[in-house]
N, C-alpha and C positions, 0 to 999 in steps of 0.2 A: 946117174941113177934117176935124178929129177926129170931129165929129158925123156928117159925110157918110160917112166910112169905117165908122163904127159902124152906121148905118142900112142900109148895103149888106151888111155882113158878118153882122150879127145874125140876120136872117131866114134866111140860108143855114145858119148853125149850128143854128138851131132846127129847120129842116126835116130836117137831118141827124140831129138828136137823136131824132126820132120814128121813124126808120127801124128795121126789125128788124135784129138783129145780123148776120145773114147778108148782107144788102144793105150794111150799114155797112162790113163788111170787104171787100166787092167795090169799094166806093168807095175804101177805103184802098189797095187794090192799084193803082187808077188814080192816086191821089195819089202813090204811091211812084214810078211811072213818070215822072210829071211832075217830081217833086222831085229824084229821083236821076239819071235819064237825060237829062232835057231842061234843067232849070234848074241842076242841080248845086249845090244849096243847101249852102253851107259844106263842100263836099267836100274842099277843101284843108285846112281846119282839122281835120276828122275824120281825114284821112289822116295829117297831121303828128302828131296826138295819139296815134294808134294806133302809128305807127312809133317814137314817142318812148318809150312805155311798154312796147312789145314789140319791142325792137331785134333779137331773135334769131328772130322769126317771118319766114318767107319771104313774098315779095310776094303770092303767090296766097292765102295764109291771111289776110293783112291785108285784101285785097280782099273775101274771103268774109265776114269779120267786118263790114266796112263795109256791105256790102249788107244783111246781117241787121239791122244797127243801123237803117238807114233804113226798113226795113219795120216795125220795132218803133216807131220814131219816129212814123210815119204812123198806126199803130194807136193809139198813146197820144194823139195829137192828136184823133183822132175819138172816142176814148173820153171825153176831157174834154168834148167837145161833147155826147156821149150823156148825160153827167151832168145836163144841163139837164132831161131828162125821165125819167131812169131811176127805177124804183120802188125802194123800200127793199128789198123781197123779192128783186128781181133783183140788186141790188148785193151783198146778203148772200151770194148764191150765187156771185158772181164775185170777191169779195174776202173771203177767209176767214181769220180769226185763229185760228191753231193752238192758242194757249194763252190763252184768255180768262180763265183763273183768275189770270193776272198782273194784269189790270185789277182783278179782285175783291180782290186782295191790297192794292192801293193804297187801295181804298175801306175795307177792313177797318181799316187803320192810319190812315186819314184823312190821307193825305199826297199832295200834288200830285206828278205825275211829268212830267218833261221827256223827250220821245221824240226822239232824234236820228235823222235820216234821211240817206240819201245820194240823189243823183240817179240812182236805180236802179229798174228795173222800173216800177211805177205808184204814184208818191206821190200822184197825183191822186185815186185811188179810196180812199185810206186814210181819207178822211172817214167811211167806213163804221164805223170804230171808235167813233165818237160814239154809234152805236146800241147799243153794248155796255156803256155806263157811264152812271151818273147824274151824274157829274162834268161840269161844263161844259168845252167844249174850246176851245182857242186854237190858231190856226195862224199862224205868223210868215211874212210874205211881203214881197216887194219891190214897192212901189207903182209902178203903171204911169203913164207920162207922160200918156197919153190917159185922161182922167177917165171917159169912157163905157165904154171897154174895162176900165178898172180896176173899175168898178162891176159889169160883167158877170162878171169873174173872181171878185170877192167873192161875188156871188150864186150862182155855180156851186159854189164851194168851201165855201160856208156852207149849202148846201141841207139838210144834216142837222144843223143847229144848232151848227155850229162857228163861232166868231167869228174873223174874220181881223183881225190886227193888223199894221201895218207895222213894219219893222225899227226905226224911230224911236220907235214907241209901245210896243215890247215891254217894256222894263224898268219903265216907269211903270204899264202895264196889269197886269202880273203881280204887281208889288209891291202895288198897291192891292187886287187880288183876295186876296192872302195876308193883308193887314192886315184885310180884312173877314171873314176866316175862311172864305173860299170856296176849296175845293180844286178843282184842275183838271188836265186833261191838255193838255200843250203840245207842239205839233208844230214841230220846228226842223230845216229843211234845213241841214246843217252842213258840207258838203264843198266849198262854193264858195270862191273866192279872195278874201281880204280886201284892203283897201287897204294899200299899203305904208306902214310907219312904223318908227321906231326901236324901238318896243316890240313889234312884231308877233312872233308865235311861229313859228319855222321847224322843219320836220321833213320826213322823207321821206314822199311819197305815191306809190305805184307806183314806188318806187325812185328818185324824183327829189326833191331838196330844194326845198320850196316854202313860202310863208307859209301858215299854217293858221288857220282861223276858230275862235276859242275862246269866242265869246259864249255858247254853250249851257252850257259848263262853268262859266264865271264866274257866270252867272245862277243855275245850280243851287247853287253854293256860297254865293252871297250870300243866297239865300232858303231854303236847306236843302231843296231839292227832290230827290226821288229821280230818278235819271237812267238811261235805258235806250236801247238801240239797237233800232229797228224794222227787222227784217230782212224785206224784201219780195222774193219770188221769183215769176217768171212760170212758171206750171204749163203753160199752153198759151195759145193765142190767146184773149184776152178773159177769162182766169181767172188769179187771183193768190192766193198765200198769204202770210201775214205771221206773224212770231213776235217777241214782245217779249223781248229779251235784256237782262237786268238788268246794268248796269255798276256802279251803287252805290246803295244806299238811304241812305247817309250820305256824300254827296260831300265834305263838309268834311274828312273823314278821309283823303282821297286827296291825294297830292302834286300840285302844280300841273302841269297838262298831261297827267297820266296818263290821265284819262278821255277827253280829246281823242284821245290816241294809241290808246287801246283802240277808239274809234269808227272811226278811220281804218283800223286793221288789219281790222276786220270788213267795211268797205266793200271793201277790197282783196281779201279772200277771195272775195267775190261776183264782183268784176270778173274775177279770174283764172279763176273757174269758168265764167262765161258772159259774156264781155266785150260781147256785142252788146246787152245790156240797160242799159248805162251811157250817160249823156248826153254823147256825145263832141263835140257841137257847141259846148260851152262851152270857153272858153280857160282851162282850169283850171291849166295849167302856164305861163302867160304870164310870170310873175315869176321863173321859175327863173334861177339864176345872178345874181340881183340882191341877194343878202343883204348884200354888202359895200358896196353903193352908198349 
């Protein structure tokens, strides 16, 4: 069944990927109508999340943000498909790093850097950063249950020589790389909700107390990696800018959870500024009010 789904979907995604961008976004408009107006994909989750973090916003503003989000979501999905055939030159024009000297800095001091991301704007096209450095790149991802789609995602995201490693492989792979003297750039989506446990770290995110993922900070401290926030903004449809914002070159000197808190505050700033570009279909606040349990 998994293979059948794959052989049906893959050719469609490939055909979409070779379309010119103008036609790609016309299809995205059609997918938006289907997803938002007909299927209503996760509309309840999105609406609840928006009302939860923006309790003072009137209903009409919540609905306006929701519509903009779904349009962005459809664009981003088709842009991921486009990555299958996009050229290096085209991606460089559409995903621009504003401060490439930051990557050069890591190369000069010969130190690996861990880039913390939020589910904001286009994390998919950030693979373009690999074209700006001689350091090998690692991207941490959650392995898919369907092995065929998992391979497809790995192939798409590793097109520009970034190596994908699953969450379970992360510590071992990065530790071995450091032991071998190989310095790298590591991409870490860090705003997801961790599993609940007695040891989990809690803090406010968008004004709501939730468990926070601390894996990036802990790995940076363990291996003495520089740690930074990759701020990605959507300039216009199909065009993004990124900025590397240093959190610490010496993370061991920072108190526990300080770097995680700094990261969360940066993500919040972007959400408050343009909430439609955050990934609202995730149940990020599902564990709220469970700290005492």
